[in-house]
N, C-alpha and C positions, 0 to 999 in steps of 0.2 A: 308836611301837611300845613302849608301856608294858609293863613287866614282862618284858622280853626281854634276853638277852645273846647276842651272836653270837661263836662261836669259829671262827676260820679256821685250819685245819690246814695249815701252810706249811713243814713241816720235811722234806718229801720229797726223797730223793736223786735219783730219776729215772734209774735205771741204764740203762733202755732208750733214754734220750736221750743217752747218752754218745757223743761227747766234749763236747757242748755243756753238759753238767751237770758237767763235771770241775771247773770253777772256781766254780760257783754252784748253788744249790738249784733244783729244778724250777720252783717258783713265780716265781723271779727270771729265768727265761729270757726273752729279748727276743722280741717278737711284733708283727707287723703294722706295722713301721716306726716305732712310737712307744711301744709298751706293753711291760709285763711281764705274764706270765700272771696274776699275782695281781691285776692291775688289774680283771679281769673280775668276780671275786667281790666285791671291795670296791666297785666301781661299782654292781653289782646291789643290794648291801645298802644303800648310802647312798641310791641312787635310790629304794629301796623304803621309806625312812624310818627305817632302823635307825641308831642313833647311839651304841651301846655295843658296840664290836667289839674283840676281842682276837685278835692274830695270833700263833700259837704257832710258833716256829721251832726249828730244830736244825741240819741239815746245811748247812755253808758259807753261813751266814746273813748275812755282812757286807753284800753288795750288796743283799740283800732288805731288811735293816733300814734301810740308808741310803735306799733308794728310797721305802719307806713313810714314813719320818720326813720326807723332803724334800718329797714330792709329795702326801701325804695328811693335811694338817692339817684338823681340823674346828674347831668353835668354841673358840678359845683360852681364853676365860674362862668356859666353861660346864663345870661339874664332871661333868655327866651326858652330855656329848657328847665322845667321844674314840675314836680308833683307837690302841690301845696294842700295841706289839710286845713280846712276852714271850719273852725268850731262854731257851734250853734250860738246865735246871738239875736236879741230882739232889736233888729235894725229898723224895723217899721212897726210901730205900735208896741203894746205891752205884752204880746204873746210870743211863745216859742213857735217854731214852724208847725203849721196846722195841716200840712200835707206836702207831697213831693213838689207840687207847683209852687206853694208858698215858700218852700225852702229856697228856691231860686229867686223868687220875687224879693225876698228879704236880703238877698245877696247881689242885687243889681249893681251896687257900687263896685263890687269886686269884678263883676263881668265887664262893666264898661271900661275898666282899666286896660283890657286886652284888645278892644276894638276888633272883635272877630267878624268875619263875613258869615261863617256858619258856626253853630253851637251844637255840640254833641251832648245829649242828655242820656246817660247810661245808668242802669241799675248795678248794684254791687253784690248781688246775692244769688247769681246763677252760675252753673258749671258748664262751660263750653269753650271752644276755640273758634275765633272769628277774625278774619282779615277785615278790619273795619274800613280800611282804605277803599276796598271794593264797593262798600255801601256808599261811601262819600262820593266816589266816582259816578255812581248811578244817580245819586241825588242831584249832582250838578249837571249831569248829561241831559236829564229829562226836564230840568228847570223846576224841580219841586220846591214848594215852600216848606214842606215837612215830609220826611221819609221815615217810615216805621219799619223796623226789622221784624220779620215774621219767620215762623218755621212751620212746616207742614206736619200735621198730625192726623191720624184717622178721624174722620168726622164723628164717629161714635164715641171718641175719647175727648172731644174738644169742649164739652160743656163746662169743664172746670176752669177754662181760661177766658181771657179777653179775645174774642174772635173778630177777624177782619174780613169783610166782604170786598171783593175787587172785581173790576171789569176785565175784559180780555187783554187790555194793555197794562194792567197792573196798577191802575189808579183806584184808590180806596173809595168805595161807595157807601160803606156803612161800618160801624163798630158796635159790637154787642158783648156786653159783660156777662160771661157765664150763661149763655143762652141755652134753653132746653132743646132748641132745634138749630144747631150751628149751620152756618151757610157753607155750601160746597164751593169748590173752585170751578171756574169756567172750563178748564181742561181736565178736571177730575172731580166729579161730584161727590166722591167718597172721601176726599181729603178737604181739610179746612186749614186756613192760615190763622195761627194764633200769635198774638203780640208777644215779643220777647222782652218788652219793657225798655227797649233802646230806640232813641229817636235822634234824627238830625234836623235842625231847624235853620232856615235862613234867619239871621239875627232879628231883622225887623218883624218877621212873623212871630218869633218867640216873644218879643217884647209886647206886641199887640195882644197875643193870647194871654200872657201873664197879667197884663193891665186889665183886660176884660174880666178875667177870672177873679182877680183881687176885689173887683167892685161888686161881686155877687156875694152878699153876706151869708146866704144859705148854702153856699158851695162847700164841699169837703176839701177843695183845693188839691185834689188828687189828679195827677196827669192823665191816667187812664180814664177815670170816671168822669172828670169835669172838663177836660180839654180834648183828649183824643176822641171821645165819644161823638163830638159834633164838629171837629176841626174840618172834616171834609166838606162841610156846608159853607165854609168861609175861605178855605185854602186849597191849593193844589197839593193833595196828599198822595204820595206814592208808597207802595208796599215793596220792601226789599225782601226777596225770598232767600233766606239764609241757606236753604238747601241747595242753592245754585253754586255754592263755593266750597272749596277744600283748601285749607291752609297749606303753605309749603311744607313738604316732608310728610304730609299726612296721607293715609290710604283711603280708599273708597269707603272703608268700614266706618270712618269717622263722619261721613257726610250727614249733616243735619243733626248731629248729636248736641242736644241742649237739655239741661235738666233744671227745672224749677225745684229747688230743695226747700220749699216753704213749710213742709210738714216733717215730723220726726220719721215717718215711714219713707218719704221721698229722700230725705237726707241719708238715711241708713242704706237704702237701695243704691243711691249714687256712689256711696263708699264701696259697697259690695261689687258694683260694676268694675271697680279698679283691680280686683284680685283675680278676675278671669284670665285665662291664658292669653287671649287677644282682646283686650278691652277696647270699647269704642273710643274712649278718651285715652290717648297715648301720652303719658307723662315723660317719655324718654326720647321724644323728637327734638334733636338739638337745633333744628331749623325753626322751631316754634316753641320755645321753652316757656313753661309756666314758672315764674320766679317765686320762691317761697323763702321762709326763714331758714337760716343756716346757723344754728346755735354753736358756740365755741365749745363743743364737747367731742369726745372720742367717737370712733365708729361703733356701729352696733356689734354685739358679741354674743356668741352662743357657747355655753360651757356645759360640761358633763356629757359623757357618752356611755353611761352604764346601761347597755341595752337589756341586760338580764334583770336589772332592778327597775326598769322603766324610768330611770332618771336621765332623760335625754333632752338636751336643749335643742329644739327643732321648730321650724316654721314651714308649713306647706301652703301654697297658694295664698300667700300673705305678703303684706307690706310692713316692714319694720324700720322705724325711724332711727336717726342718728342718736348715739349715746344710750341706746336701749341694751339691756343685758338680759338675755333669756337663759336663766340659770336652772337647767334641768326641767324646764317647763315645755309645754307643747302648744303651738298655735296652729289653727286650721282656719283658712278663709277669714283672716282677721287683718284689719288695718290698725296698726299700732304706731302711735306717734313717738316723738323723741323722748329720751330719758326715762323710759319706763323700766320697771324692774319686775321680772316674772320669776317666781321662786319655784323650787323643786316640786315636781309632781302636779303642778298647776296645769289646768287644761282650759284653753280659751278658744272658742269656736264661733264662727259667724258673728264677729263683734267688732266694734270700733272703740279704740282706746285713745283718749286724749293724752297730751303730754304729762309726764311725771306720775303716771298711774303706777301703783304698786299692787301686784297680785300675790297674795300670801301663799305659803306652802300648802299644796293639796287643794286649793280652791278650784271650783269648776264653774265656768261662765259660758253661757250660750245666748246668742241673739241679744246682745247688750250694747248700749252706748255708755261707756264709763267716763265720767267727767274728769277734767284736769285735777290732778293732785289727790284723787281718791286712793285710799289704802284699803284694799279688799282684804278682810281678815283671813287668816289661815283656815282652811277647811270650809269656807263659805261656798254655798251653792246657789246660783242665780240663773234663771232662765229654764228651769226644768219643771217647775210647778207654777202654773199660771195663777192660781188662786193665791198662793203664798206670795208670789211676786207682787200682785196687785195690792196686797195688804201692807206691803213694806216699801214699795218703790213706785215711781211713775211708769206707766206702761202705755204705749201708743195703741191706736186702734188696730194696728197690724200685729200687736204682740211683742214689740221691741221694748225691752226693759231699759230705762234710763236711771243710772245710779249716780248720785251726787255725794259730796262730802257730808251734806246735812243728813242724808239717809243713815249714815253711820255715826252721827254725832261728832264729826270731825270738823275742827275749826278751819278758818281760812289760812291759818299760819302754815299749813302744808305747802302753800303756793309761795315758794321762796322768791319768785320773780316779783311778787307784789301786784301782778295784774292777772286778769282772767285769761 
């Protein structure tokens, strides 16, 4: 991908994902039993052939920086192949980054050192597979100043997104943030294009837009709200329809699969997507792999088979991470991360377990997200009494119970890695 630089915006706080973003940035949130959310954008870029990538951080970035540094090395001796983590810094003025556009504006010195023809600006907190090279090809073929990646959703469901209006040739004619009446497509009035938060700019166009935005004191300095919303009035802006592509090795079932996991319920449902027999997101495609952490631990293990006493280590329709021991416990439709311990007679159903969770003997858990390092006491029951759960834990609008160490008065010393 000659002449390109990819900027990954990974400084988001993710307030709607609280409390699982209390100790880490949104892109560093654990997902799918092995990954962090940032792994999806990095895998897509690397699989697509991009080798110059900057990850811009800010909010609670320690675990994100450690994860990228540890698990994302490229060619160690090649000066033009690297994934570099850029810590937040007050490079222009006395403030931290005030928005996604300001984050790039304050790092122009880093950007200039690469002399790119085109700059990719991608978010770090969505779940999807994408051949980004195809988007770049179209961007260059049509001579766009800016190309916006979009995905088709039913028009009746589009009001929660940034919606893009286009003409019959795919040029953007309008951008509407969470409109009550989303625009339909020229070829399908019942479908709407929504922005995926991924952009490709010609470098001069990006610099002009950042400079213009920085001069507006009242701006929120957000890409979507303050640049994309009016860019079509100044630039040739093309929409790239993500639904038009399928990555190598993928099936038709994966076409257009993209999940914004910005809320607890959306995050939970995206994890639950993975345990279906034929999930839309295929984590086993060797031709388009999603790279994640591989801790130096043993394989997962299931022990005890006392069928008469119900002391059986088993997991059905579930994902179980490396180093986890299911010791006489039963998992059903559960995503369990690495190094968990599930003790005898425990039952875990329709749940997401982060790394190093311990579920005590006889505990019963249903529709929960269990934070990293939580020790669920023996005999504990969570997810069966909505009123009791709300009095003790954080509960999402959809009724998913989020359990943290603080809920049980457990200190951070349970996290032997030292990072969230």
